N, C-alpha and C positions, 0 to 999 in steps of 0.2 A: 501539556494538553495539546498545544499547537503542533508539537513535534509528532505526537501520536497520530494526530489527524493526517499529517503528511505521509506517515508511514503506512497507514491503513490503505490508501489508494495504491501505494507502491506495491504492497503485498498482493492486492487484487490483480494488479498488472502482471506480476510474476506468475500468478496462478493462471492467468489467461494465456501467457506465453507457453507455460508448461502444459 
């Protein structure tokens, strides 16, 4: 669960860069 929470913001960050 904690790992998923960390990945969620990471994906959002990638979307922001793209």
